[in-house]
Backbone as CSV, one residue per row, in Angstrom:
resi,resn,N_x,N_y,N_z,CA_x,CA_y,CA_z,C_x,C_y,C_z
1,MET,-59.732,-61.390,15.229,-58.840,-60.266,15.494,-59.661,-59.025,15.846
2,SER,-59.419,-58.520,17.018,-60.185,-57.362,17.446,-59.530,-56.058,16.986
3,GLU,-58.221,-56.061,16.786,-57.557,-54.836,16.350,-57.622,-54.727,14.831
4,LYS,-57.747,-53.492,14.358,-57.898,-53.281,12.917,-56.514,-53.242,12.274
5,MET,-56.416,-53.847,11.124,-55.154,-53.876,10.392,-54.999,-52.573,9.610
6,MET,-53.761,-52.100,9.528,-53.477,-50.871,8.807,-53.182,-51.239,7.348
7,THR,-53.682,-50.449,6.441,-53.450,-50.753,5.028,-51.985,-50.463,4.694
8,SER,-51.502,-51.114,3.645,-50.090,-50.960,3.290,-49.796,-49.539,2.818
9,SER,-50.749,-48.896,2.150,-50.507,-47.523,1.689,-50.416,-46.570,2.889
10,ARG,-51.281,-46.788,3.884,-51.243,-45.955,5.090,-49.914,-46.161,5.837
11,ARG,-49.510,-47.425,5.959,-48.245,-47.742,6.634,-47.076,-47.110,5.886
12,HIS,-47.097,-47.197,4.557,-46.031,-46.599,3.740,-45.996,-45.079,3.918
13,HIS,-47.168,-44.455,3.946,-47.254,-43.000,4.129,-46.681,-42.601,5.495
14,LEU,-47.077,-43.327,6.556,-46.566,-43.012,7.901,-45.059,-43.215,7.991
15,LYS,-44.582,-44.275,7.358,-43.156,-44.539,7.392,-42.385,-43.429,6.684
16,SER,-42.895,-42.963,5.561,-42.212,-41.887,4.840,-42.232,-40.593,5.656
17,LEU,-43.333,-40.317,6.383,-43.387,-39.128,7.244,-42.344,-39.215,8.357
18,VAL,-42.253,-40.382,8.992,-41.284,-40.551,10.075,-39.863,-40.391,9.544
19,LEU,-39.586,-40.953,8.373,-38.250,-40.834,7.793,-37.928,-39.390,7.420
20,SER,-38.908,-38.644,6.913,-38.641,-37.244,6.552,-38.379,-36.411,7.807
21,ILE,-39.118,-36.680,8.879,-38.887,-35.957,10.141,-37.497,-36.284,10.677
22,ALA,-37.118,-37.566,10.637,-35.798,-37.972,11.122,-34.699,-37.341,10.273
23,PHE,-34.906,-37.283,8.953,-33.915,-36.666,8.077,-33.760,-35.191,8.400
24,ASN,-34.884,-34.488,8.630,-34.826,-33.062,8.972,-34.098,-32.856,10.298
25,LEU,-34.354,-33.730,11.278,-33.668,-33.609,12.564,-32.170,-33.835,12.412
26,LEU,-31.793,-34.847,11.627,-30.367,-35.112,11.415,-29.694,-33.966,10.680
27,ASP,-30.392,-33.384,9.709,-29.852,-32.258,8.953,-29.652,-31.050,9.870
28,ALA,-30.646,-30.774,10.720,-30.531,-29.648,11.659,-29.395,-29.887,12.651
29,GLU,-29.254,-31.132,13.075,-28.176,-31.457,14.019,-26.810,-31.261,13.366
30,ALA,-26.671,-31.651,12.109,-25.399,-31.479,11.396,-25.067,-29.992,11.238
31,LYS,-26.087,-29.174,10.930,-25.869,-27.727,10.799,-25.438,-27.125,12.136
32,GLN,-26.108,-27.542,13.216,-25.768,-27.034,14.548,-24.340,-27.434,14.923
33,LEU,-23.952,-28.652,14.568,-22.604,-29.132,14.857,-21.566,-28.293,14.115
34,ALA,-21.846,-27.941,12.869,-20.927,-27.098,12.096,-20.807,-25.714,12.722
35,VAL,-21.930,-25.146,13.178,-21.915,-23.822,13.815,-21.119,-23.881,15.121
36,ASP,-21.349,-24.931,15.915,-20.613,-25.079,17.184,-19.117,-25.220,16.942
37,LYS,-18.754,-25.971,15.903,-17.340,-26.161,15.589,-16.702,-24.835,15.187
38,GLU,-17.404,-24.082,14.377,-16.885,-22.779,13.939,-16.704,-21.840,15.135
39,ALA,-17.692,-21.822,16.050,-17.590,-20.953,17.229,-16.418,-21.392,18.112
40,TYR,-16.224,-22.691,18.272,-15.120,-23.206,19.100,-13.783,-22.814,18.487
41,MET,-13.671,-22.967,17.168,-12.415,-22.625,16.495,-12.134,-21.123,16.603
42,ASN,-13.162,-20.309,16.479,-12.964,-18.857,16.613,-12.541,-18.484,18.023
43,GLU,-13.092,-19.194,19.005,-12.779,-18.868,20.397,-11.368,-19.330,20.779
44,HIS,-10.988,-20.535,20.359,-9.715,-21.112,20.804,-8.544,-20.845,19.868
45,SER,-8.823,-20.409,18.672,-7.712,-20.074,17.766,-8.013,-18.718,17.117
46,PRO,-7.512,-17.685,17.741,-7.783,-16.344,17.208,-7.091,-16.150,15.854
47,ALA,-7.491,-15.124,15.161,-6.927,-14.844,13.840,-5.427,-14.579,13.968
48,LEU,-4.695,-15.031,12.978,-3.243,-14.922,13.008,-2.808,-13.582,12.411
49,ASP,-2.091,-12.809,13.238,-1.545,-11.556,12.727,-0.026,-11.677,12.772
50,LEU,0.596,-11.615,11.635,2.042,-11.818,11.540,2.766,-10.483,11.677
51,PRO,3.564,-10.394,12.730,4.371,-9.177,12.867,5.572,-9.228,11.918
52,GLY,6.236,-8.126,11.760,7.334,-8.040,10.798,8.672,-8.569,11.300
53,PRO,9.194,-8.091,12.424,10.564,-8.465,12.807,10.684,-9.946,13.225
54,THR,11.881,-10.483,13.159,12.162,-11.886,13.448,11.909,-12.213,14.914
55,GLN,12.262,-11.286,15.785,12.079,-11.517,17.225,10.606,-11.777,17.552
56,GLU,9.737,-11.021,16.977,8.311,-11.186,17.238,7.795,-12.502,16.644
57,LEU,8.328,-12.904,15.482,7.949,-14.200,14.889,8.371,-15.367,15.792
58,GLN,9.557,-15.262,16.375,10.024,-16.314,17.286,9.129,-16.399,18.524
59,GLU,8.743,-15.232,19.031,7.832,-15.214,20.186,6.498,-15.868,19.834
60,LEU,5.993,-15.553,18.631,4.734,-16.135,18.171,4.852,-17.664,18.046
61,CYS,5.986,-18.138,17.509,6.207,-19.594,17.378,6.253,-20.262,18.749
62,LYS,6.928,-19.628,19.713,6.977,-20.196,21.064,5.580,-20.275,21.671
63,LYS,4.813,-19.225,21.453,3.447,-19.200,21.974,2.603,-20.304,21.340
64,LEU,2.725,-20.463,20.012,1.982,-21.516,19.314,2.406,-22.916,19.788
65,HIS,3.712,-23.097,20.015,4.191,-24.391,20.514,3.634,-24.693,21.904
66,GLN,3.547,-23.678,22.736,2.954,-23.881,24.062,1.491,-24.290,23.950
67,GLN,0.774,-23.643,23.038,-0.636,-23.993,22.842,-0.771,-25.427,22.304
68,ILE,0.121,-25.787,21.383,0.093,-27.154,20.832,0.359,-28.168,21.938
69,ASP,1.336,-27.882,22.787,1.641,-28.784,23.905,0.441,-28.924,24.841
70,GLN,-0.207,-27.819,25.121,-1.377,-27.853,26.002,-2.505,-28.686,25.379
71,VAL,-2.734,-28.509,24.086,-3.779,-29.272,23.400,-3.425,-30.765,23.391
72,ASP,-2.138,-31.074,23.168,-1.716,-32.485,23.182,-1.927,-33.119,24.552
73,GLU,-1.621,-32.344,25.614,-1.850,-32.866,26.968,-3.335,-33.141,27.201
74,GLU,-4.189,-32.211,26.763,-5.628,-32.410,26.918,-6.101,-33.630,26.124
75,ARG,-5.584,-33.766,24.896,-5.959,-34.913,24.060,-5.521,-36.219,24.720
76,TYR,-4.307,-36.226,25.278,-3.820,-37.423,25.961,-4.709,-37.754,27.164
77,ASP,-5.079,-36.722,27.933,-5.952,-36.936,29.090,-7.314,-37.491,28.659
78,PHE,-7.863,-36.924,27.587,-9.160,-37.409,27.103,-9.052,-38.853,26.615
79,ASN,-7.976,-39.160,25.899,-7.790,-40.536,25.424,-7.659,-41.507,26.592
80,ALA,-6.958,-41.093,27.647,-6.803,-41.954,28.824,-8.163,-42.171,29.502
81,LYS,-8.957,-41.092,29.598,-10.293,-41.223,30.194,-11.172,-42.158,29.368
82,VAL,-11.111,-42.009,28.050,-11.917,-42.860,27.167,-11.482,-44.323,27.292
83,ALA,-10.175,-44.548,27.328,-9.667,-45.924,27.454,-10.108,-46.533,28.790
84,LYS,-10.040,-45.741,29.846,-10.467,-46.227,31.161,-11.967,-46.533,31.155
85,SER,-12.754,-45.653,30.541,-14.198,-45.884,30.466,-14.513,-47.126,29.636
86,ASP,-13.792,-47.299,28.523,-14.003,-48.490,27.693,-13.692,-49.758,28.476
87,LYS,-12.615,-49.730,29.259,-12.247,-50.900,30.066,-13.327,-51.195,31.104
88,GLU,-13.840,-50.144,31.751,-14.910,-50.328,32.729,-16.160,-50.897,32.069
89,ILE,-16.475,-50.400,30.867,-17.652,-50.907,30.149,-17.479,-52.379,29.826
90,GLU,-16.292,-52.774,29.372,-16.041,-54.192,29.061,-16.175,-55.052,30.317
91,ASP,-15.623,-54.556,31.443,-15.733,-55.308,32.702,-17.190,-55.464,33.116
92,LEU,-17.962,-54.384,32.980,-19.376,-54.449,33.344,-20.143,-55.397,32.412
93,LYS,-19.795,-55.394,31.117,-20.437,-56.325,30.194,-20.146,-57.764,30.590
94,ILE,-18.906,-58.020,30.979,-18.533,-59.376,31.407,-19.307,-59.752,32.665
95,LYS,-19.438,-58.810,33.600,-20.203,-59.093,34.821,-21.659,-59.393,34.503
96,VAL,-22.227,-58.627,33.565,-23.626,-58.852,33.187,-23.784,-60.242,32.581
97,VAL,-22.878,-60.603,31.701,-22.944,-61.926,31.076,-22.807,-63.017,32.134
98,ASP,-21.892,-62.808,33.086,-21.714,-63.795,34.157,-22.973,-63.910,35.013
99,LEU,-23.606,-62.765,35.287,-24.813,-62.803,36.105,-25.959,-63.497,35.376
100,LYS,-26.040,-63.287,34.082,-27.089,-63.948,33.311,-26.826,-65.438,33.195
101,GLY,-25.571,-65.796,33.269,-25.241,-67.206,33.152,-25.179,-67.675,31.717
102,LYS,-25.167,-66.759,30.785,-25.091,-67.134,29.381,-23.660,-66.929,28.913
103,PHE,-22.886,-67.969,28.991,-21.539,-67.893,28.472,-21.214,-69.203,27.791
104,LYS,-20.299,-69.142,26.882,-19.962,-70.325,26.100,-19.121,-71.263,26.947
105,LYS,-19.502,-72.510,26.927,-18.709,-73.505,27.633,-17.561,-73.911,26.715
106,PRO,-16.359,-73.933,27.233,-15.235,-74.304,26.380,-15.286,-75.785,26.031
107,ALA,-14.746,-76.117,24.896,-14.696,-77.513,24.491,-13.706,-78.239,25.388
108,LEU,-14.149,-79.316,25.972,-13.292,-80.049,26.891,-12.370,-80.960,26.113
109,LYS,-11.155,-81.085,26.626,-10.197,-81.957,25.977,-10.276,-83.331,26.620
110,LYS,-10.058,-84.347,25.811,-10.084,-85.702,26.321,-8.766,-85.966,27.037
111,VAL,-8.866,-86.401,28.282,-7.676,-86.626,29.090,-7.649,-88.082,29.516
112,ARG,-6.522,-88.698,29.298,-6.376,-90.073,29.760,-5.864,-90.027,31.186
113,MET,-6.659,-90.590,32.095,-6.281,-90.532,33.502,-6.721,-91.829,34.163
114,SER,-5.858,-92.370,34.973,-6.210,-93.609,35.661,-7.199,-93.301,36.783
115,ALA,-7.830,-94.345,37.278,-8.807,-94.161,38.351,-8.127,-93.616,39.600
116,ASP,-6.905,-94.100,39.882,-6.173,-93.606,41.061,-5.878,-92.112,40.932
117,ALA,-5.428,-91.701,39.766,-5.110,-90.286,39.562,-6.371,-89.435,39.648
118,MET,-7.503,-89.952,39.141,-8.757,-89.209,39.187,-9.220,-89.023,40.626
119,LEU,-9.156,-90.103,41.410,-9.560,-89.995,42.813,-8.636,-89.062,43.581
120,GLN,-7.344,-89.120,43.264,-6.400,-88.249,43.957,-6.676,-86.788,43.589
121,ALA,-7.044,-86.536,42.339,-7.361,-85.170,41.927,-8.635,-84.688,42.608
122,LEU,-9.626,-85.567,42.747,-10.887,-85.179,43.373,-10.754,-85.011,44.881
123,LEU,-10.085,-85.958,45.524,-10.008,-85.941,46.980,-8.830,-85.142,47.501
124,GLY,-7.885,-84.831,46.664,-6.723,-84.079,47.099,-5.585,-85.011,47.442
125,SER,-4.423,-84.423,47.669,-3.231,-85.226,47.909,-3.204,-85.828,49.311
126,LYS,-4.069,-85.358,50.229,-4.033,-85.869,51.594,-4.609,-87.284,51.701
127,HIS,-5.461,-87.653,50.738,-6.054,-88.991,50.770,-5.263,-89.914,49.865
128,LYS,-4.821,-91.015,50.445,-4.142,-92.019,49.635,-5.159,-93.105,49.355
129,VAL,-5.669,-93.112,48.155,-6.680,-94.097,47.790,-6.111,-94.935,46.664
130,SER,-6.156,-96.217,46.847,-5.718,-97.100,45.786,-6.931,-97.861,45.303
131,MET,-7.159,-97.773,44.061,-8.332,-98.416,43.524,-7.879,-99.506,42.562
132,ASP,-7.623,-100.668,43.124,-7.223,-101.791,42.302,-8.478,-102.561,41.970
133,LEU,-8.984,-102.355,40.769,-10.247,-102.962,40.388,-10.135,-104.468,40.238
134,ARG,-8.972,-104.956,39.890,-8.801,-106.382,39.684,-8.802,-107.157,40.999
135,ALA,-8.504,-106.475,42.107,-8.460,-107.165,43.394,-9.857,-107.615,43.814
136,ASN,-10.876,-106.877,43.386,-12.234,-107.186,43.797,-12.917,-108.212,42.902
137,LEU,-12.234,-108.627,41.862,-12.854,-109.575,40.947,-12.898,-110.971,41.560
138,LYS,-13.885,-111.720,41.164,-14.062,-113.084,41.662,-13.096,-114.000,40.922
139,GLN,-12.470,-114.887,41.674,-11.533,-115.823,41.064,-12.318,-116.976,40.451
140,VAL,-12.040,-117.268,39.215,-12.716,-118.368,38.519,-11.648,-119.354,38.081
141,LYS,-11.882,-120.611,38.442,-10.922,-121.637,38.024,-11.321,-122.144,36.664
142,LYS,-10.323,-122.318,35.826,-10.593,-122.800,34.482,-10.731,-124.309,34.521
143,GLU,-11.705,-124.796,33.781,-11.883,-126.243,33.676,-11.018,-126.730,32.540
144,VAL,-10.254,-127.737,32.846,-9.389,-128.303,31.821,-10.151,-129.431,31.169
145,LYS,-10.282,-129.353,29.871,-11.008,-130.353,29.124,-10.026,-131.452,28.740
146,GLU,-10.273,-132.598,29.249,-9.387,-133.707,28.899,-10.091,-134.557,27.867
147,GLU,-9.449,-134.698,26.753,-10.022,-135.523,25.708,-9.485,-136.940,25.865
148,SER,-10.346,-137.870,25.744,-9.903,-139.248,25.883,-9.063,-139.642,24.681
149,ALA,-8.262,-140.621,24.865,-7.367,-141.078,23.798,-8.162,-141.630,22.638
150,GLU,-9.361,-142.117,22.937,-10.193,-142.639,21.855,-10.591,-141.542,20.895
151,GLN,-11.028,-140.406,21.473,-11.490,-139.326,20.618,-10.341,-138.773,19.789
152,VAL,-9.188,-138.630,20.394,-8.074,-138.046,19.679,-7.603,-139.021,18.615
153,GLY,-7.162,-140.170,19.039,-6.767,-141.249,18.145,-5.910,-140.783,16.993
154,ASP,-6.162,-141.345,15.854,-5.409,-140.984,14.661,-6.107,-139.798,14.007
155,TRP,-5.405,-138.738,13.812,-6.028,-137.524,13.293,-6.484,-137.682,11.859
156,ARG,-5.805,-138.560,11.110,-6.214,-138.755,9.721,-7.597,-139.379,9.665
157,LYS,-7.846,-140.319,10.574,-9.133,-141.007,10.599,-10.240,-140.009,10.953
158,ASN,-9.971,-139.140,11.941,-10.960,-138.124,12.335,-11.296,-137.204,11.186
159,ILE,-10.299,-136.822,10.419,-10.518,-135.934,9.294,-11.383,-136.633,8.258
160,GLU,-11.071,-137.862,7.951,-11.838,-138.585,6.950,-13.267,-138.785,7.407
161,ASP,-13.464,-139.089,8.689,-14.813,-139.287,9.197,-15.633,-137.997,9.111
162,LYS,-14.965,-136.868,9.355,-15.698,-135.596,9.392,-15.850,-134.971,8.022
163,ALA,-15.205,-135.540,7.002,-15.290,-134.973,5.658,-16.688,-135.189,5.098
164,GLY,-17.181,-134.249,4.309,-18.490,-134.368,3.683,-19.606,-134.030,4.650
165,MET,-20.824,-134.057,4.152,-21.986,-133.703,4.964,-22.278,-134.744,6.028
166,ASP,-22.023,-135.998,5.727,-22.270,-137.029,6.745,-21.383,-136.811,7.948
167,GLY,-20.142,-136.457,7.706,-19.197,-136.226,8.801,-19.641,-135.066,9.677
168,ARG,-20.135,-134.008,9.057,-20.587,-132.850,9.832,-21.822,-133.223,10.636
169,LYS,-22.673,-134.038,10.032,-23.874,-134.469,10.745,-23.496,-135.295,11.959
170,LYS,-22.509,-136.200,11.787,-22.050,-137.021,12.899,-21.442,-136.148,13.973
171,MET,-20.704,-135.110,13.542,-20.043,-134.226,14.521,-21.064,-133.524,15.381
172,PHE,-22.160,-133.039,14.777,-23.181,-132.362,15.549,-23.948,-133.332,16.439
173,GLU,-24.200,-134.535,15.973,-24.903,-135.521,16.775,-24.087,-135.948,17.966
174,SER,-22.761,-136.080,17.773,-21.910,-136.539,18.865,-21.777,-135.477,19.938
175,GLU,-21.792,-134.197,19.556,-21.674,-133.131,20.549,-22.978,-132.955,21.328
176,ALA,-24.101,-133.195,20.670,-25.386,-132.997,21.308,-25.769,-134.119,22.192
């Protein structure tokens, strides 16, 4: 190994320094966010001064309702933009996955299909293909075994002859 290994105490010290710097940055960011929020609230919602007569209170309520409506419209617009952006991001993620070629293959279902139906599905409906596999088979004639009347004879006698080990021995000798 040509590179020198760092001791665990040194690594621990560096890690603690990095974490303290990150904590300080996060703390400063949180403070800045609070200051920005306070400035925004002061700018967009001035201090409330309540007038005395009813007419002026009604005017103030109408004004506040208009501001609420405007804020709701802005919130709706922002939500629509975010939803549209999220949809675009999902579409782009799908495109990336498709381009990489890494996607899950669905589990195939077992389908019972005849050879004719399979060929018709592959070649389309314009081709009429009949695949009769049995038509191409070779015809084989069965040999009929005719037993002579001597061999058949009386079945009781055959049974008695074949009984015991001698009978089995005779049976194997006669066949061979």
